Structure formats: C-alpha cells, structure tokens
Backbone as numpy.savetxt, mean C-alpha at the origin, in Angstrom:
# Nx Ny Nz CAx CAy CAz Cx Cy Cz
-24.85 -2.77 46.71 -25.47 -3.38 45.54 -24.56 -4.47 44.99
-25.04 -5.68 45.04 -24.17 -6.80 44.68 -24.50 -7.39 43.31
-25.30 -6.64 42.53 -25.65 -7.27 41.24 -24.47 -7.23 40.27
-24.58 -8.07 39.26 -23.47 -8.31 38.32 -23.09 -7.03 37.56
-21.79 -6.72 37.62 -21.30 -5.54 36.91 -21.53 -5.62 35.41
-21.66 -6.83 34.90 -21.77 -6.96 33.44 -23.06 -6.37 32.90
-24.01 -6.08 33.80 -25.23 -5.40 33.34 -24.89 -4.00 32.86
-23.76 -3.46 33.33 -23.38 -2.11 32.93 -22.58 -2.08 31.64
-22.23 -3.26 31.13 -21.43 -3.29 29.89 -22.34 -3.05 28.70
-21.87 -2.28 27.79 -22.60 -2.19 26.53 -21.57 -2.08 25.42
-21.90 -2.69 24.31 -20.99 -2.60 23.16 -21.67 -1.79 22.08
-20.88 -0.91 21.47 -21.47 -0.09 20.43 -20.63 -0.18 19.17
-21.31 -0.09 18.08 -20.63 -0.21 16.81 -21.07 0.99 15.98
-20.12 1.82 15.61 -20.51 3.03 14.90 -20.69 2.78 13.41
-21.83 3.21 12.91 -22.03 3.20 11.46 -22.40 4.60 10.98
-22.23 5.58 11.84 -22.61 6.93 11.46 -21.45 7.67 10.82
-21.74 8.43 9.79 -20.78 9.39 9.26 -19.60 8.83 8.50
-19.66 7.57 8.04 -18.57 7.12 7.19 -19.04 6.02 6.26
-18.26 5.83 5.22 -18.57 4.79 4.25 -17.41 3.81 4.19
-17.71 2.52 4.09 -16.64 1.53 3.99 -16.05 1.48 2.59
-16.74 2.10 1.58 -16.26 2.00 0.21 -15.15 3.00 -0.07
-13.94 2.51 -0.32 -12.84 3.43 -0.64 -12.99 3.94 -2.06
-12.15 4.92 -2.45 -12.14 5.37 -3.83 -11.94 4.16 -4.73
-12.71 4.12 -5.82 -12.62 2.97 -6.70 -11.59 3.23 -7.80
-10.52 2.46 -7.79 -9.47 2.62 -8.79 -9.53 1.49 -9.83
-10.68 0.82 -9.90 -10.82 -0.30 -10.82 -10.50 0.06 -12.26
-11.02 1.20 -12.71 -10.76 1.63 -14.10 -9.28 1.94 -14.30
-8.63 2.50 -13.26 -7.20 2.81 -13.36 -6.39 1.52 -13.51
-6.76 0.49 -12.72 -6.07 -0.81 -12.82 -6.30 -1.43 -14.21
-7.53 -1.34 -14.71 -7.86 -1.94 -16.02 -7.06 -1.27 -17.14
-7.06 0.07 -17.15 -6.32 0.82 -18.19 -4.82 0.54 -18.07
-4.29 0.62 -16.83 -2.86 0.41 -16.60 -2.40 -0.97 -17.02
-3.15 -2.01 -16.63 -2.76 -3.38 -16.95 -2.81 -3.63 -18.46
-3.85 -3.10 -19.14 -3.99 -3.30 -20.59 -2.86 -2.62 -21.36
-2.60 -1.34 -21.02 -1.53 -0.59 -21.71 -0.17 -1.25 -21.50
0.09 -1.67 -20.27 1.40 -2.26 -19.96 1.57 -3.63 -20.62
0.49 -4.40 -20.72 0.57 -5.70 -21.40 0.89 -5.50 -22.88
0.25 -4.50 -23.50 0.52 -4.20 -24.91 1.97 -3.73 -25.08
2.44 -2.95 -24.12 3.81 -2.42 -24.18 4.85 -3.54 -24.06
4.56 -4.52 -23.19 5.48 -5.67 -23.04 5.62 -6.39 -24.38
4.49 -6.60 -25.07 4.53 -7.27 -26.37 5.36 -6.46 -27.37
5.16 -5.13 -27.38 5.90 -4.26 -28.30 7.40 -4.30 -28.01
7.75 -4.27 -26.71 9.18 -4.29 -26.33 9.85 -5.60 -26.75
9.14 -6.71 -26.59 9.71 -8.01 -26.98 9.97 -8.06 -28.49
8.97 -7.60 -29.28 9.10 -7.63 -30.75 10.25 -6.74 -31.21
10.26 -5.47 -30.75 11.31 -4.53 -31.18 12.66 -4.86 -30.57
12.65 -5.45 -29.38 13.89 -5.85 -28.73 14.62 -6.91 -29.54
13.85 -7.91 -30.02 14.46 -8.94 -30.87 14.92 -8.35 -32.20
14.08 -7.46 -32.77 14.41 -6.84 -34.06 15.69 -6.01 -33.98
15.85 -5.29 -32.86 17.01 -4.40 -32.71 18.20 -5.08 -32.03
18.02 -6.35 -31.69 19.05 -7.10 -30.97 19.46 -6.38 -29.68
18.44 -5.80 -28.99 18.71 -5.01 -27.79 18.33 -5.79 -26.53
19.37 -6.21 -25.81 19.14 -6.92 -24.55 18.45 -6.01 -23.53
18.76 -4.70 -23.61 18.15 -3.73 -22.68 16.63 -3.73 -22.81
16.15 -3.71 -24.06 14.69 -3.69 -24.27 14.04 -5.01 -23.86
14.72 -6.13 -24.16 14.14 -7.44 -23.81 14.07 -7.60 -22.29
15.15 -7.20 -21.59 15.14 -7.32 -20.12 14.13 -6.35 -19.51
13.95 -5.17 -20.16 12.94 -4.22 -19.67 11.53 -4.77 -19.88
11.35 -5.54 -20.96 10.04 -6.17 -21.21 9.71 -7.17 -20.10
10.71 -7.96 -19.69 10.51 -8.92 -18.60 10.18 -8.18 -17.30
10.91 -7.05 -17.09 10.66 -6.22 -15.90 9.23 -5.66 -15.93
8.80 -5.19 -17.12 7.45 -4.64 -17.26 6.38 -5.71 -17.09
6.72 -6.96 -17.45 5.77 -8.05 -17.25 5.50 -8.23 -15.75
6.54 -8.02 -14.91 6.34 -8.11 -13.45 5.39 -7.00 -12.99
5.40 -5.87 -13.73 4.48 -4.78 -13.38 3.04 -5.09 -13.74
2.85 -5.76 -14.86 1.49 -6.18 -15.23 0.95 -7.10 -14.14
1.79 -8.04 -13.69 1.39 -8.96 -12.61 1.09 -8.17 -11.33
1.95 -7.16 -11.04 1.75 -6.33 -9.84 0.43 -5.57 -9.90
0.12 -5.02 -11.08 -1.15 -4.28 -11.23 -2.34 -5.22 -11.06
-2.25 -6.42 -11.64 -3.35 -7.38 -11.51 -3.52 -7.82 -10.06
-2.40 -8.00 -9.35 -2.45 -8.34 -7.93 -3.14 -7.25 -7.12
-2.70 -6.00 -7.36 -3.26 -4.86 -6.62 -4.75 -4.69 -6.95
-5.11 -4.90 -8.22 -6.50 -4.79 -8.65 -7.34 -5.87 -7.96
-6.81 -7.10 -7.95 -7.51 -8.19 -7.27 -7.70 -7.91 -5.78
-6.64 -7.37 -5.16 -6.72 -7.04 -3.73 -7.77 -5.97 -3.46
-7.80 -4.94 -4.32 -8.76 -3.85 -4.16 -10.19 -4.36 -4.36
-10.37 -5.25 -5.35 -11.71 -5.80 -5.63 -12.18 -6.67 -4.47
-11.30 -7.54 -3.97 -11.65 -8.41 -2.84 -12.00 -7.59 -1.60
-11.27 -6.48 -1.40 -11.49 -5.64 -0.22 -12.88 -5.04 -0.19
-13.51 -4.95 -1.37 -14.84 -4.33 -1.44 -15.98 -5.36 -1.38
-15.62 -6.64 -1.29 -16.67 -7.67 -1.23 -17.36 -7.67 0.13
-18.59 -8.12 0.13 -19.40 -8.12 1.35 -18.91 -9.18 2.35
-19.08 -8.91 3.65 -18.74 -9.93 4.67 -19.58 -11.20 4.47
-19.05 -12.32 4.92 -19.78 -13.58 4.86 -19.83 -14.19 6.26
-20.52 -15.30 6.39 -20.60 -15.99 7.69 -19.21 -16.44 8.15
-18.35 -16.79 7.20 -17.01 -17.28 7.53 -16.00 -16.14 7.62
-16.14 -15.13 6.77 -15.23 -13.97 6.78 -16.04 -12.73 7.16
-16.12 -12.49 8.48 -17.03 -11.46 8.98 -16.58 -10.04 8.69
-15.29 -9.86 8.34 -14.81 -8.55 7.90 -14.78 -8.46 6.38
-15.33 -9.48 5.69 -15.18 -9.54 4.24 -13.76 -9.95 3.91
-13.24 -9.43 2.79 -11.88 -9.79 2.36 -10.99 -8.55 2.32
-11.24 -7.64 3.26 -10.50 -6.37 3.26 -8.98 -6.59 3.32
-8.57 -7.61 4.08 -7.15 -7.85 4.30 -6.42 -8.25 3.02
-7.16 -8.67 2.01 -6.54 -9.05 0.73 -5.72 -7.89 0.17
-6.17 -6.65 0.42 -5.43 -5.49 -0.10 -4.06 -5.37 0.58
-3.98 -5.78 1.86 -2.68 -5.75 2.58 -1.75 -6.82 1.99
-2.31 -8.01 1.73 -1.50 -9.09 1.13 -1.00 -8.68 -0.26
-1.87 -8.00 -1.03 -1.46 -7.53 -2.37 -0.32 -6.53 -2.27
-0.41 -5.61 -1.30 0.65 -4.62 -1.10 1.96 -5.31 -0.71
1.84 -6.37 0.09 3.02 -7.13 0.53 3.69 -7.83 -0.66
2.87 -8.50 -1.49 3.39 -9.15 -2.70 4.03 -8.12 -3.64
3.35 -6.97 -3.76 3.83 -5.90 -4.63 5.21 -5.43 -4.21
5.38 -5.27 -2.90 6.68 -4.82 -2.36 7.75 -5.86 -2.69
7.40 -7.14 -2.53 8.33 -8.21 -2.84 8.73 -8.20 -4.31
7.73 -8.02 -5.19 7.99 -7.96 -6.63 8.91 -6.79 -6.98
8.64 -5.64 -6.35 9.43 -4.43 -6.60 10.90 -4.68 -6.24
11.12 -5.32 -5.07 12.49 -5.59 -4.62 13.18 -6.63 -5.50
12.42 -7.64 -5.97 12.99 -8.64 -6.87 13.38 -7.99 -8.21
12.49 -7.10 -8.71 12.77 -6.41 -9.97 14.04 -5.56 -9.85
14.20 -4.90 -8.70 15.41 -4.10 -8.45 16.65 -4.99 -8.49
16.55 -6.15 -7.85 17.67 -7.10 -7.86 18.04 -7.49 -9.28
17.01 -7.72 -10.12 17.25 -8.07 -11.52 17.97 -6.97 -12.28
17.55 -5.71 -12.06 18.18 -4.56 -12.72 19.64 -4.46 -12.31
19.92 -4.63 -11.01 21.29 -4.50 -10.49 22.21 -5.58 -11.08
21.72 -6.84 -11.09 22.53 -7.94 -11.64 22.83 -7.68 -13.12
21.78 -7.28 -13.87 21.95 -7.01 -15.30 22.94 -5.87 -15.53
22.82 -4.81 -14.70 23.71 -3.64 -14.85 25.17 -4.00 -14.56
25.40 -4.81 -13.54 26.78 -5.22 -13.20 27.38 -6.06 -14.34
26.57 -6.97 -14.91 27.03 -7.76 -16.06 27.40 -6.86 -17.23
26.56 -5.83 -17.45 26.79 -4.89 -18.55 28.07 -4.07 -18.35
28.32 -3.71 -17.09 29.54 -2.93 -16.80 30.78 -3.76 -17.14
30.72 -5.05 -16.86 31.87 -5.94 -17.11 32.01 -6.25 -18.60
30.87 -6.27 -19.29 30.90 -6.63 -20.71 29.92 -5.74 -21.47
30.33 -4.46 -21.74 29.41 -3.50 -22.39 28.95 -4.00 -23.76
27.65 -3.82 -24.04 27.10 -4.28 -25.31 26.64 -3.08 -26.14
26.80 -3.13 -27.46 26.32 -2.02 -28.29 24.79 -1.94 -28.26
24.27 -0.73 -28.36 22.82 -0.51 -28.26 22.30 -0.01 -29.60
21.18 -0.60 -30.07 20.57 -0.16 -31.33 19.81 1.14 -31.09
20.55 2.24 -31.23 20.11 3.58 -30.83 18.67 3.98 -30.96
18.23 4.33 -32.20 16.93 5.00 -32.34 15.75 4.10 -32.00
15.86 2.81 -32.29 14.77 1.88 -31.93 14.55 1.92 -30.42
15.67 1.88 -29.67 15.60 1.91 -28.20 14.98 3.22 -27.72
15.40 4.34 -28.32 14.89 5.65 -27.91 13.38 5.74 -28.12
12.91 5.31 -29.29 11.48 5.41 -29.61 10.64 4.53 -28.68
11.07 3.27 -28.50 10.29 2.34 -27.66 10.31 2.78 -26.19
11.50 3.22 -25.70 11.60 3.65 -24.31 10.80 4.93 -24.06
10.74 5.82 -25.06 9.93 7.05 -24.92 8.46 6.68 -24.78
8.03 5.69 -25.55 6.65 5.18 -25.43 6.44 4.64 -24.01
7.48 3.98 -23.47 7.41 3.46 -22.09 7.22 4.55 -21.06
7.92 5.69 -21.27 7.76 6.83 -20.34 6.31 7.29 -20.35
5.74 7.41 -21.56 4.35 7.90 -21.70 3.36 6.94 -21.04
3.52 5.64 -21.30 2.57 4.64 -20.77 2.70 4.53 -19.25
3.93 4.38 -18.75 4.12 4.21 -17.31 3.83 5.49 -16.54
4.26 6.63 -17.09 3.98 7.92 -16.45 2.49 8.20 -16.39
1.80 7.90 -17.51 0.34 8.11 -17.57 -0.39 7.22 -16.58
0.05 5.95 -16.49 -0.58 5.01 -15.54 -0.33 5.47 -14.10
0.88 5.96 -13.82 1.20 6.46 -12.47 0.27 7.61 -12.09
-0.02 8.49 -13.04 -0.92 9.62 -12.77 -2.32 9.16 -12.37
-2.76 8.01 -12.94 -4.08 7.48 -12.60 -4.18 7.11 -11.11
-3.02 6.72 -10.53 -3.01 6.27 -9.13 -2.53 7.36 -8.17
-2.10 8.50 -8.71 -1.45 9.53 -7.89 -2.35 10.01 -6.74
-3.65 10.15 -7.06 -4.61 10.69 -6.08 -4.72 9.81 -4.82
-4.55 8.49 -5.00 -4.76 7.59 -3.86 -3.49 7.10 -3.19
-2.34 7.65 -3.57 -1.07 7.06 -3.11 -0.81 7.28 -1.63
-1.43 8.31 -1.01 -1.19 8.55 0.41 -2.20 7.83 1.30
-3.43 7.65 0.78 -4.49 7.08 1.61 -4.59 5.57 1.58
-3.95 4.93 0.58 -4.12 3.49 0.40 -2.79 2.86 0.01
-2.28 1.98 0.87 -0.96 1.37 0.64 -0.94 0.51 -0.62
-2.06 -0.12 -0.93 -2.15 -0.97 -2.13 -2.02 -0.11 -3.39
-2.73 1.02 -3.41 -2.64 1.95 -4.55 -1.23 2.54 -4.62
-0.63 2.81 -3.45 0.73 3.34 -3.43 1.71 2.36 -4.08
1.51 1.06 -3.82 2.35 0.04 -4.43 2.27 0.09 -5.95
1.05 0.20 -6.48 0.86 0.29 -7.94 1.51 1.57 -8.48
1.31 2.67 -7.75 1.87 3.97 -8.16 3.41 3.91 -8.22
4.03 3.33 -7.17 5.50 3.24 -7.12 6.05 2.38 -8.26
5.35 1.28 -8.57 5.76 0.43 -9.68 5.81 1.23 -10.98
4.75 2.01 -11.22 4.66 2.75 -12.48 5.68 3.89 -12.54
5.88 4.59 -11.42 6.87 5.66 -11.38 8.28 5.08 -11.61
8.55 3.95 -10.97 9.86 3.29 -11.14 10.08 2.93 -12.60
9.02 2.42 -13.25 9.15 2.03 -14.66 9.36 3.22 -15.57
8.62 4.31 -15.29 8.81 5.52 -16.09 10.26 6.00 -15.94
10.80 5.90 -14.72 12.19 6.28 -14.45 13.18 5.41 -15.21
12.90 4.09 -15.21 13.78 3.16 -15.94 13.77 3.50 -17.44
12.56 3.73 -18.00 12.46 4.06 -19.42 13.18 5.37 -19.74
13.04 6.35 -18.85 13.73 7.64 -19.04 15.25 7.43 -19.05
15.71 6.59 -18.12 17.14 6.26 -18.05 17.63 5.60 -19.32
16.79 4.71 -19.89 17.15 4.01 -21.13 17.29 5.01 -22.28
16.36 5.99 -22.36 16.42 7.03 -23.40 17.70 7.85 -23.28
17.95 8.34 -22.06 19.15 9.16 -21.82 20.41 8.38 -22.17
20.47 7.13 -21.70 21.65 6.30 -21.96 21.86 6.09 -23.47
20.77 5.80 -24.20 20.88 5.55 -25.64 21.37 6.80 -26.37
20.84 7.97 -26.00 21.26 9.23 -26.64 22.73 9.54 -26.35
23.13 9.38 -25.07 24.53 9.65 -24.68 25.48 8.69 -25.41
25.09 7.42 -25.50 25.94 6.42 -26.17 26.08 6.75 -27.66
24.95 7.19 -28.28 25.01 7.54 -29.71 25.92 8.74 -29.94
25.96 9.66 -29.00 26.79 10.87 -29.13 28.26 10.60 -28.81
28.51 9.77 -27.79 29.88 9.62 -27.27 30.50 8.25 -27.48
29.65 7.24 -27.64 30.17 5.88 -27.75 30.50 5.24 -26.39
30.14 5.93 -25.29 30.42 5.39 -23.94 29.39 4.32 -23.58
29.74 3.08 -23.75 28.78 1.99 -23.51 28.46 1.80 -22.03
29.36 2.27 -21.14 29.14 2.06 -19.70 28.01 2.94 -19.14
27.58 3.94 -19.92 26.52 4.86 -19.44 25.22 4.10 -19.18
24.90 3.13 -20.06 23.65 2.37 -19.94 23.54 1.66 -18.59
24.52 0.81 -18.19 24.42 0.16 -16.87 24.57 1.13 -15.69
25.36 2.20 -15.88 25.54 3.17 -14.77 24.22 3.84 -14.42
23.46 4.24 -15.45 22.15 4.87 -15.21 21.18 3.85 -14.61
21.27 2.60 -15.07 20.40 1.54 -14.51 20.63 1.38 -13.01
21.90 1.43 -12.59 22.23 1.29 -11.16 21.68 2.45 -10.34
21.76 3.67 -10.91 21.24 4.86 -10.21 19.73 4.74 -10.02
19.03 4.30 -11.06 17.57 4.13 -10.97 17.22 3.04 -9.95
17.99 1.93 -10.00 17.73 0.81 -9.09 17.82 1.24 -7.63
18.78 2.12 -7.32 18.94 2.57 -5.93 17.74 3.39 -5.47
17.18 4.21 -6.39 15.98 5.00 -6.05 14.78 4.09 -5.83
14.61 3.11 -6.71 13.49 2.16 -6.60 13.61 1.34 -5.32
14.85 0.99 -4.96 15.10 0.20 -3.75 14.59 0.91 -2.50
14.83 2.21 -2.43 14.40 3.00 -1.26 12.87 3.00 -1.14
12.17 3.27 -2.26 10.70 3.32 -2.21 10.12 1.92 -1.98
10.74 0.91 -2.58 10.26 -0.47 -2.40 10.44 -0.94 -0.97
11.54 -0.53 -0.35 11.79 -0.91 1.04 10.74 -0.27 1.96
10.40 0.98 1.70 9.37 1.67 2.50 8.03 0.98 2.39
7.67 0.58 1.16 6.40 -0.13 0.94 6.41 -1.48 1.66
7.55 -2.19 1.59 7.66 -3.49 2.26 7.51 -3.34 3.77
8.18 -2.34 4.35 8.13 -2.11 5.80 6.69 -1.81 6.25
6.00 -0.94 5.51 4.63 -0.57 5.90 3.66 -1.72 5.73
3.80 -2.50 4.65 2.85 -3.59 4.42 3.08 -4.75 5.39
4.34 -5.01 5.77 4.62 -6.03 6.79 4.02 -5.59 8.13
4.14 -4.30 8.45 3.58 -3.75 9.69 2.06 -3.98 9.74
1.36 -3.71 8.63 -0.10 -3.90 8.59 -0.46 -5.38 8.65
0.34 -6.23 7.99 0.07 -7.67 7.99 0.21 -8.25 9.40
1.07 -7.62 10.24 1.27 -8.09 11.61 0.38 -7.34 12.61
-0.69 -6.72 12.10 -1.64 -5.97 12.94 -0.98 -4.81 13.68
0.07 -4.23 13.10 0.70 -3.05 13.72 -0.21 -1.83 13.61
0.04 -0.84 14.46 -0.70 0.42 14.36 -0.28 1.09 13.05
-1.25 1.45 12.19 -0.89 2.05 10.90 -0.07 3.33 11.06
0.80 3.57 10.08 1.62 4.78 10.10 0.70 6.00 10.08
1.05 7.01 10.85 0.23 8.23 10.88 -0.71 8.27 12.08
-0.80 7.16 12.82 -1.64 7.15 14.03 -0.73 6.93 15.24
-0.81 7.84 16.21 -0.03 7.73 17.44 -0.94 7.13 18.52
-0.62 5.92 18.96 -1.48 5.21 19.91 -1.64 6.00 21.21
-0.56 6.66 21.68 -0.65 7.41 22.94 -1.61 8.60 22.80
-1.68 9.20 21.59 -2.63 10.29 21.35 -4.07 9.78 21.43
-4.30 8.59 20.86 -5.64 7.99 20.90 -6.02 7.67 22.35
-5.07 7.10 23.10 -5.31 6.76 24.50 -5.61 8.02 25.31
-4.83 9.08 25.08 -5.04 10.35 25.80 -6.41 10.93 25.50
-6.81 10.88 24.21 -8.13 11.40 23.84 -9.24 10.64 24.56
-9.17 9.30 24.53 -10.22 8.49 25.17 -10.23 8.72 26.69
-9.03 8.91 27.28 -8.92 9.11 28.74 -9.51 10.42 29.22
-9.58 11.42 28.31 -10.10 12.73 28.72 -11.60 12.89 28.45
-12.24 11.82 27.96 -13.68 11.90 27.69 -14.47 12.08 28.98
-15.59 12.70 28.85 -16.46 13.00 29.98 -16.81 11.74 30.77
-16.40 11.68 32.03 -16.76 10.58 32.91 -15.87 9.36 32.82
-14.90 9.34 31.87 -14.04 8.17 31.71 -12.87 8.25 32.70
-12.71 7.20 33.52 -11.64 7.20 34.53 -10.48 6.29 34.14
-10.71 5.39 33.18 -9.64 4.45 32.79 -9.89 3.93 31.37
-8.78 3.71 30.65 -8.85 3.10 29.31 -7.95 1.86 29.33
-8.49 0.71 28.95 -7.64 -0.48 28.84 -8.06 -1.34 27.64
-7.25 -2.36 27.37 -7.46 -3.24 26.23 -7.69 -2.45 24.94
-6.81 -1.45 24.73 -6.91 -0.60 23.53 -6.12 -1.23 22.39
-6.78 -1.44 21.27 -6.11 -2.00 20.08 -6.48 -1.19 18.85
-5.48 -0.87 18.03 -5.70 -0.19 16.76 -4.95 -0.99 15.69
-5.65 -1.34 14.62 -5.01 -2.12 13.56 -5.68 -1.82 12.22
-5.05 -2.27 11.15 -5.59 -2.03 9.81 -6.46 -3.20 9.37
-7.68 -2.90 8.95 -8.55 -3.94 8.38 -8.22 -4.13 6.90
-7.78 -3.04 6.27 -7.36 -3.08 4.87 -6.31 -1.99 4.70
-5.88 -1.75 3.47 -4.85 -0.73 3.25 -5.36 0.69 3.40
-6.68 0.86 3.54 -7.18 2.23 3.72 -8.27 2.33 4.79
-8.35 1.33 5.66 -9.40 1.34 6.68 -8.84 0.84 8.01
-9.04 1.62 9.06 -8.46 1.31 10.37 -9.56 1.02 11.39
-9.30 0.03 12.25 -10.27 -0.36 13.28 -9.69 -0.13 14.67
-10.56 0.03 15.65 -10.17 0.22 17.04 -11.12 -0.53 17.95
-10.58 -1.16 18.99 -11.42 -1.66 20.08 -10.82 -1.14 21.39
-11.68 -0.83 22.34 -11.19 -0.35 23.64 -12.24 -0.57 24.71
-11.78 -0.75 25.96 -12.66 -0.78 27.12 -12.52 0.57 27.83
-13.65 1.23 28.09 -13.65 2.50 28.82 -14.37 2.30 30.15
-13.70 2.67 31.25 -14.35 2.61 32.56 -15.04 3.96 32.79
-16.40 3.90 32.88 -17.20 5.13 33.02 -18.32 4.83 34.01
-18.20 5.40 35.18 -19.12 5.06 36.27 -20.59 5.31 35.92
-20.82 6.33 35.08 -22.22 6.67 34.71 -22.80 5.72 33.68
-22.00 4.71 33.28 -22.50 3.84 32.23 -22.42 4.54 30.88
-23.31 4.17 29.99 -23.21 4.73 28.64 -24.57 5.03 28.06
-24.56 5.80 26.96 -25.77 6.02 26.18 -25.36 6.12 24.72
-26.31 5.99 23.84 -26.00 5.97 22.41 -25.34 7.26 21.94
-25.80 8.39 22.48 -25.26 9.69 22.05 -23.76 9.77 22.34
-23.34 9.31 23.52 -21.92 9.31 23.90 -21.11 8.45 22.93
-21.59 7.22 22.67 -20.87 6.29 21.80 -20.75 6.82 20.37
-21.82 7.38 19.86 -21.78 7.90 18.49 -20.88 9.13 18.40
-20.90 9.96 19.43 -20.05 11.16 19.44 -18.57 10.76 19.44
-18.21 9.77 20.28 -16.82 9.31 20.37 -16.39 8.68 19.05
-17.25 7.85 18.46 -16.92 7.19 17.20 -16.72 8.20 16.07
-17.58 9.22 16.04 -17.45 10.27 15.02 -16.15 11.05 15.21
-15.78 11.30 16.47 -14.55 12.05 16.77 -13.30 11.21 16.42
-13.34 9.90 16.69 -12.22 9.02 16.32 -12.03 9.01 14.80
-13.14 9.02 14.08 -13.09 9.05 12.62 -12.49 10.36 12.13
-12.94 11.46 12.72 -12.51 12.80 12.30 -11.05 13.08 12.66
-10.68 12.78 13.92 -9.33 13.10 14.41 -8.25 12.16 13.93
-8.56 10.85 13.96 -7.52 9.85 13.73 -7.72 8.99 12.49
-8.81 9.27 11.74 -9.11 8.48 10.55 -9.38 7.00 10.89
-9.93 6.79 12.10 -10.32 5.44 12.53 -11.83 5.33 12.34
-12.25 4.55 11.34 -13.67 4.53 10.95 -14.45 3.37 11.54
-13.75 2.43 12.17 -14.43 1.22 12.62 -14.14 1.02 14.11
-14.85 1.77 14.95 -14.58 1.75 16.40 -15.61 0.88 17.12
-15.12 0.01 18.00 -15.99 -0.78 18.87 -15.57 -0.50 20.31
-16.48 0.04 21.10 -16.16 0.47 22.47 -16.96 -0.35 23.48
-16.30 -0.82 24.52 -16.98 -1.51 25.60 -16.93 -0.62 26.84
-18.10 -0.31 27.37 -18.18 0.58 28.54 -18.37 -0.26 29.81
-17.55 0.00 30.82 -17.62 -0.71 32.09 -17.75 0.30 33.22
-18.52 -0.06 34.27 -18.67 0.85 35.40 -17.51 0.70 36.39
-16.77 -0.43 36.28 -15.59 -0.63 37.12 -14.58 -1.49 36.36
-13.31 -1.08 36.39 -12.28 -1.85 35.69 -11.79 -3.04 36.48
-12.19 -3.12 37.74 -11.63 -4.15 38.63 -12.02 -5.57 38.23
-13.22 -5.73 37.66 -13.69 -7.08 37.33 -13.27 -7.53 35.93
-12.68 -6.62 35.14 -12.34 -6.95 33.75 -11.02 -7.72 33.69
-11.09 -8.92 33.12 -9.88 -9.76 33.01 -8.83 -9.15 32.10
-9.25 -8.23 31.21 -8.31 -7.64 30.25 -7.76 -6.30 30.71
-8.05 -5.93 31.94 -7.59 -4.61 32.43 -6.08 -4.49 32.58
-5.36 -5.54 33.09 -3.90 -5.39 33.22 -3.24 -5.11 31.87
-2.22 -4.24 31.85 -1.57 -3.79 30.62 -0.96 -4.95 29.81
-0.50 -6.00 30.53 0.18 -7.08 29.82 -0.81 -8.07 29.20
-2.11 -7.92 29.50 -3.13 -8.84 28.95 -3.57 -8.34 27.56
-3.78 -9.29 26.67 -4.26 -8.93 25.33 -5.55 -9.71 25.06
C-alpha cells in the first residue's frame, strides 16, 4: 500500500473534564492593594511626625508592594481574557511576566533593606518608640491579612505565590520593626533595629530567589516544577498500541496552566475515545490540561522524529 501516511495522522484537542478558568483572586488583589495603599499614606504621615527614617523607608518598601499587587492583579486579569486572532492562546503568559517582575521587585526591595540596615549599623539613629510600634503593628495586621487572602493559591499559581511572598515578607519586616522598637526602648541598643532588618532581608532573599528561578524557567518555556518529563514520556510510551513517542514538549501557558504536544506512533491509528482518555489521564496524573496529540502509523516519515529535532 503506497498511499500517503499522512492520511493516518489525526490531531486531537481535549476540552473534556477541565476548565481554563483558574481560581479568581481578583477580590483579594483589590482588597490587598487598597489596604496597602492606605497604609503607605499612614506610614509617610506618621514617619514624618515621629522623625522615623525606619517608617519612611518602610513606606517606600510598601509602595513597591502596592505596585507588585497591581502587577500580579493585571497579570491574572489578562490571563483570563479570551483568545484573539492575533493572540491565539489569549494573554495567559502575562501572568508569567507579572511573576517575573514581582520576583525582580522583591529582590530590589531586599537590596534596599540591606543597604539601609548597613548604613544604620554604621550610624545608629534614635527611634520614636511608641509611634513606630503602633504603626508597625498595623502593618503586621494589614500585610498578614492580605497574605492570608492569597494563601490558598500559593502552591498552584506562581503569580499568586509572588503576591503571597511579598505580603508575608512585609508582615515579617513590620514584626521586626515592632520587636526592634520595644528592645531599643527597654535597653537603648540602637543596633538591634538594623540587625533585625538584615535577618529579615536574608529570609526574603531566599524566597525571592526561588520565585525568580521558577518564573524565569516558565518564561523560557521550561518544564514546570512538579512535572517529570521522563514520567510523562513513560506513561505515553506504555499506552495501548503506542510503539514510539517523539517531539514531546511540555511548557507553561500561564502560571497555573500547563500544555503538552506529542507525536505518538500507533499502527492502529486513532479514535476519539483513545484521545479523550489519554487527555483526561494527562490532566489527572500530571496536571496537564491542554494536551494536543498527533497520531502517526509510522515514525519513519516524520521529520520531527529524531531526538535532536524540535
């Protein structure tokens, strides 16, 4: 039989058993951004009144968080927009860019805290005790409360994790400011304030670095963390009638949605039931919700069969 092998090719796109709409954190972003913007204004006013450089610099730091929340909110909103003729996946990738910017902001903020703390160690400044304690305690409540709004989505969505880490870091900074102010009022040790700032900065640096590494990986079409490509390949290779798997790609479409394309060599050809079953299993086992499979009766004619071809 010399007819064209391409008659045996079929492409399937699974739309069964999943929804493209991620958890909506829009209200969490709105509440978080509003509360933090109000807090920045309060910190600036009381910071000037108390002549506290700590509060003023924390206000600037918190302003970066308001920007981070707005970025993450914009990314999440864009990710839910419908595909267009020009952007056939919609704007899902915007959430990855937002996570990337967020990681950058987090690392810049850490740098600012470290520089300020080192300056303070060299030239300790007196702190206006109770004003600082009251305002920073309010900061713990606002930032801690905002972090709780994002807690549920921090593992499933890198963009939400970025917002969550920002808020947790801020609650930590505010807690450090309270502790430092109380210790200084009791002992007069002015070096406690910058020392605690440095300890907090090191913790934030670790989480910010992790966020940066993961978001750069997704931006470069890397396999998302938590998915082992060899496990996916092994699963597809053991499917009924499949003799070869090639041109396998797994990448992130957004911070909470993963796509896969693969060519499967299956002499019996394909049917809808097989394709839907495989797509449902990929979704269930590997959290890959957007699978596109090409079935071939022979791998010999496929230009993408060699491992080095992409």
